[in-house]
N, C-alpha and C positions, 0 to 999 in steps of 0.2 A: 504494500500500500504506500502511496505517496507520503513521505514524511511530513510531519507538521512543519509549516514554515510561516513566515510573516505574510506571504502572499495568500496562503490558505486562510489564515485568520482574517485577513482583510476581506476575502470573499464572503466569509460568514458574517462579518460585521456589516458589509454592504447589503447582504440579504435582509438583515434586520431593519436597516435603514429604508430600503426600498419597500419593505412590507408596510412600514409605518407611513411613508409618503404616499403610497398607492391607496392605503386605507383612508388617509386624511383627504385625499383628492376625491375619492368616491363619496366620502361623507359630506364633503363640501358641495358636490353636485346634488346629492339627495336633499341636502338642506336648502339649496336654491329652489327646489321644487316644492318643499313643504314649509320651511321657515328658515330664511338665511341666518338668523341669529343662533340657530341650533347647530351650525357648523362646528365640528369638534374643536378647532383652534379658536374660533370666535367665542364659543360658549365658555371655554376655559379662560380665555382672555377677559371676558366680562366678569367672571367670578373673581379673577385676580384683581381687577379694578375695584370691585366692591370691597374686597378684603384688605386693600392697600391702605395703610395709615395716611391721614391727611398730609403730614409733613413730606412724606415720600411722593405723594401726588403733586404737591406744589413744586418739589424739587424737579420732578420730571417735566412739568410744564415750563419751568424757568430754563431748563437746560436743553430740552428737545423741542419746545414750542408746539406747533401743530404737527410735528413729527412724532409726538409721544405715542400715538396709537400704532404706527408702523414699528416703532422701537419695541413696544410691548408685544405685539404679535410676533416679531422676529425673535424675541426672547423666549416666548412660549414654544415656537417652532424649534429653536436651538436646543432647549431642554428636552423636548420630545425626540429630537434627532440623536442626542447623546444617549438617551435611554434606549432608543431603538438600536444603536450600535452595540450597546451592552447586551441587549437581548439577542442580537445576531451572534455575538461571541459565545453566549451561553448555549445557543442552539447547536454548537459543534459537538457538545457532549450530552446536553439535556434538551433535545428538541421539544419534548412535551411541555417542559417548564417554560420554554421560550414562547410557545404558543399561548400558554395561559397568561403570560405577561402582556402579550399583544392584546388579548381580550381585556385584560385589566386596564391597560392604557385607554382603550376605546370606552370601557365602562366608566372610567373617571370623567371622560368627556361627556358621556351620556348623563351622568349624575349632575354635572355642572349645567347641562342644558335643561334638565328637568327641575332644577332648583331656581331657574329664572322666574321672576314675578309673573310673567305672562305665558308660562309654559303650558303646552297641551300634550296629550298622549303621543301625537305624531312626532314630537320633538325628539323622541328616543330613536327614531328610524335612522338618522344620519350616523349615530354612534354604532348602531347595530350593523349597518352596511359597512362601516369602517372596520369593525371587528371581523366580519365574515371575509371581506376582501383581504384584509391584512394577514389573517391566518392562512388564507389560500395562497397568497403570493409568497409568504415565508416558506411554507412547506413545498411549494412548487420549486423555488430556488434551491432549497435544501435537497430536494430529490435530484436535481441536476448535478449538484455538488457530489452527492453520494454515489450517483450512477457513474460519474467520471472516475471517482476513486475506485469503485469496484471493478470497472473495466480495466483500469490501469493495473490492478493487482492480477487480474486474469492474464493479461497480455505479457506480464513480466514473469509468469510462472515458468520454471526451468523444465517442467514436464511437457510443455507445449513448444517444441522447437520450431514449429511452423508459424508461430505467432509473430506479430509485428514487432519491430524494434521497441525496446523499453521507452516509455514516455509518449508514444504516438497516440495511444488511446487516451492517456491522461490529457494530452493536448486537445484531443477532440472533446473531452469532457469540459475542459476550461472554455473552449470555444462555444459549446452549447450553453454554458452558464452565462457567458458574456452576451450571447444573443438573448437569452431570457432576461438578463438584467437590463439590457438596452430596451427590450420591449416593455418591461415594467416602468422604466423611466419615461419613455415616450408616452405610454398610456397614462401615467400619473399626470404628466404635464398637460396632455390633451384634455383629460377629464377635469382637472383642476381649473384650466383656463375656461372651459365651457361653463363650469359651475360659477366661476367668478362673473362671467358675462351675464349669466341668467340672474345672478343675485343683485347686480348693480342696477338700480332704477334708471330711467332715462334722465338726461341732463335737465330737461325742462318738461313739465307736463303740458302736452299740446292739446289735451282734450278739454281744458277748462276755459270757459269764456267768462271774463270778468264783467260784472255789472258796472254801470256808471254810479259812482258814489253820490249819495244825497248831499254830502258836504265835501266839496272839493277844496284842495289846498292850492294856493297860488303858486305859480312856477317860481323856483328859486332863481335869484339873480346870479350872474356869473361869479364864480369863486376866484380867490386870489391865485389859484394854480395857473391861471392864464398870465399872471404877472411875476409870480415868485416861483422859480424853478425848485422842485424838490418838496414843495409843501403838499400835504395831503389834499386830495380832491374834496371840494365842498360836499358833493354827494358821492358816496363810495360806490364804484361799479360793483355789480353783483358778484363778478368773478373774484373781486378783491375783498369781499366782505368776510370778516373773520369768522372762524368756526371753532368753538370750544364746547364739547359735550362728552358724555361717557359712552356714546353709541359706537360700537366697533363696526356695525353694519347699518347702512341707511335703510330705515323701514320702507317696504314697498306697500303702499296703501291705495286701495281701490276706492275712489270717491263715491262709487255707487253703494258701497257697503259701509263707508265711514259714517260715524255719527258722534255727536257731542252730547254726553250725558251730564245733566245738571241735577244734583241731588244732595243728600246729607240732611242737615238741619234746615229744611225749607218746607214751606207750606204745600207747594205743588211741584214735585220733581217731574222732570220731563227730559226728552231727548230730541235732538234736532239733526236732520240729515244735512249733507253738504249743499244740496240744492235749496233746502229751506233756509240755510244760513245765508246763501248768496242773495236771497230775496228780501232779507231784512235790510233796514236802513244802514248804509255804510258811510264811513268817513275816511278822509285821507289826512295823514298827519306826519310831519317831519320829526323823526325821533332818532336820537343817538343811543345805541346799545353798547354796553361794555361789560366785560367779564370781570368778576371779582378777583380772579387770579392774575389780573394785569398788574405787572410791576409799574412803578413810577416811570413814565416814558415808554411804556410797553406798547405792543401793537394790537392788543385784543380790544379794539374799539372801532366802530364803524357807524356811518350815518346814512340814512336813506329815507325815501318816502314810503310809508306803510299804508295799506288799505285794509279795512276790516270793520267788524261789528263791535260796538261798545260792549264791554263785559258788563258794565252797569245795567244795560238794557236786558241782557240775558238773566242776570241775577234778580232784577226786579220782577221779571215774569215768574220766576220760581218762588219769590217771597221768602227771602232769607230771614231767619229768626234772630231775635235780639241778642242771644247769647253767643253768636258766631263771631270769632275774631280772626279767622283765617279761611282762605279758600285753598284747599288741597287739590292741586291739578295733577293729572296723570297722563303720561304719553302712552302711545301704543306699545312701546317697548318696556313699560313698567316703571320708568323714571317718575318720581314724585317730587313736586316742588310746592312749597307753601308760600302764600302771598298774604300780607296783611289785608284784611277786608276793606279798610279805609282806602288803600291804594287802588282798589278796583271799583270803588263806588263814589269817589270824589270827582272833581271836575278835571282831572288830569287826562281823562279819556284813554284809559287802558283798553286795549282791543284784542279780539281774536282776529289775527291778521290772516288774510288769504293771498296777499300780494305785497311785493316790495319793488320799488322803482317802476311801477306800472306793469309788472309781469307777475304771473302766478308764482307762488313760492317755489323755489327749486327744492328738490327732495332733501338735500343736505341742510337746508335752512328751515325745514319743518312742514313741507307739503303733506296734506292739503291745508292745514291750519295750525297756527301757533299763537301763543300769548306774547304780547308786547306791552310792557308796563313802564311808562316814562318815570324816570327818577330812581329806579331800582336796578341793581345789578342783575344780570341774567339768571343767577342761581336762585333768585326769589321771585322772578316775574316774567320769564321768557320761555316758558315750556314749549318745546318743539313737538310736533306730531301729537298735539294735545287731543285727548279723547274723553276726559272726565273733568268736571269741576265739582268738588264736594265741599259744601259748607260745613265747617266743623270748628274745633278749638285747638289751640296749641297744646293744651293739657291733655286732650284726647288723642290726637294724631300727630306723628312726627314725620316729616318728609326726609328724603334721602340725605340732603345736606344738613338738616337740623340734627339728625342722628350722629353726624360727624362733627358736631359742635361749632358750626358756622352760625353767625348771627341770624336772627329771624327777620330783621327789618331790611337790611341790605341797602341802605340809602347811598346813592352815588355821592362820592366826595368831590369837592372842587379840585380840578387838576389842570395843568398846562403842560404841553409837550413841545420840545424842539424837534422839528422835522429836518430843517436845513440851517446851517451846514451840518455835515455828518461828523459824529464824534470820532476823534483820533485821526481825522483826515488832515491833509496839509493843503493850505491855500496861499495864494500870493497876497502881499499887502495891498490894501486899497479898500474901496467900498464894496460891501456885500450885504445881501439880505439875510437876516436871521428871522426864521419864520416857523410857524407850526399851528397847532390847534389847542383850544382850551374848552373846557366843558364844566357845567354845573347844572345838570338836568333838574328842571323844576324851579331854578332860580335865575338861570341865564348868566352871561358873562358881561360885566360892566367895564373891566379894565384888565389889561395884560402888561406886565413890566418885565424888562430884561436887565440883567446885571452882568458886567464884564469884570471878572476877577472880584476884587473887593470894592469896586467903584459904586457909585450911586445907582439907584434903580431908574431905568429909562422907560418912559411910556411908549408902548408899541401902538401901531395903527391896527385897528380892528377891521376885519373883513365884513361882508354882508351878514345880516341877522336872519337866521332861519327859525327863530323862536326860542323860548326859554328851555325847551327840551332838546335843542339841537346844538351841536358844537359850533364854535366860532373860530374862524381862521384869524391869524394875526401875523404881522411882520414888523421888523425894526431895521433900519438901515445902519450898518456898523462900518466905521472907518477902521479897518483892521490894521494894527501895527505888528511888526515882526515880534515873534516870541511865542511862548506857550500861554494859552488863555483858557480860563474857565468861563463858560457861558451858562447863566442860570436864569430860569423863568419862573414867574409866579402869576397867579390869576386872582382877580377879585370878582366875587359873584354879584348877582343883581341886588342882593341885600346890603352890599357894601362890606361884606366879610372877606378878608384876605385868606386864601387857602393856608392851611397850617404848614409850618416848616418841619414839624415833628415827623420823624420817619417812622413808618409802620409797615409791617409785612402785609401781604394780601390776606392772610388768615388772621382773624376770623371775619373781618368786615370790610376789607379793601385796603389797598396800599395808600400811603400818604407821604408827603415830603416834596421838596422842590426838585424839579428835573434839571440836571446839570450835565454838561458835556465838556470835554477837553478838545480844543482846536489848536492846531499848529500852524503858525503863519511865518513863512520864510520866503 
């Protein structure tokens, strides 16, 4: 028999790896047909997200930004791959135990899928398919390895002088294994690609025809981006609108079956279909949204025109009882968010949005409907893919982020950001524009000031006004001198209150402090 070698151990390890990869690919395809979130890797990834401590989540967002999800999924895949390599090595001496471990890996993925908040019995099917295919591929490759080794022993027997030269049959066995391994690799890639294609919803829902709002917003004036290079656009293009959420797969929602349920502590609970929602009186409103995880000067903030139905109108129809202090909203993927009742019933016009920038909501931004609550960070007022509004109390029900010790009110803090010049970049001496955006939703921006090094505060020129719930562009002309300089900005809101200089991390209620950058002039 062919002696044990590094190449032989490698083939066994590859057998385990290919078994896992093929199983995951088939599981991903089956999930695309029944429920994309039940995909083995995605279900495990979602469970990891839920179990991850808040400081670790914040660290991931700060270091990886919007790439945090790919990094997480890559980590899950890497751990699975390492486990699969070990299973393959074990299969050399204990194939039955290796098969059991493949089933166990798939079983853990199935358990993760079934523990999701919106799980249904069919969500076990992807893991079952992964287990069946994984075991089948593993033993198929092992059979090729063992057949090659057996034939090599026969052909090397001294009793059969007519046999082929030593190693010929062994080479044939290795060739057959390589063919089988290549087939498994190609098959896994093809099946996985098809599953991914089926799981991803279209870029824009083309079947939705938006109604004309009863209350339309006036067109925004031209922003400073036409004059100041590098400043954020006054209205954020949809393709550039930030996205921060816990969803590893974008929900696929059929508007024909979607409905919004309003219940809990109300006099008349009811549900409304998407068509019925579109027939209700709608408004347009310019609103800036930002994520509570945004660091000072960070990118997780965007502004656009939203269209939707006032949440106040929906709640009035249900008749919210006097004891209610929060509305617990829930998305189709089970995410829960709590919003103070006053933020949804006062005159700020919180809405169930169906469109942004004049187009139906893209799937990644909440299609077919989402909450938009002016003045609050997204974690307490911007539920995507919303499907339930439950009137309740903070004492009775806790939302996803409340359970993780984030604040329950989530009021946006006054902030200003420098967009241009770029930090740590080198520029020539002379006049240049220092510019950016400032925001204080619900209060508006009254003044923005810039300071160079330890010099006096200089008043910046404000851009057009989009309303108190919308950010404000600003710029200041600087006559830059040679040297290393610190540029700092601060904003004053519509009440005359200057933003705090006190530094605070995003957790538990939003970052604070002045945004400052270093610029080199030479």
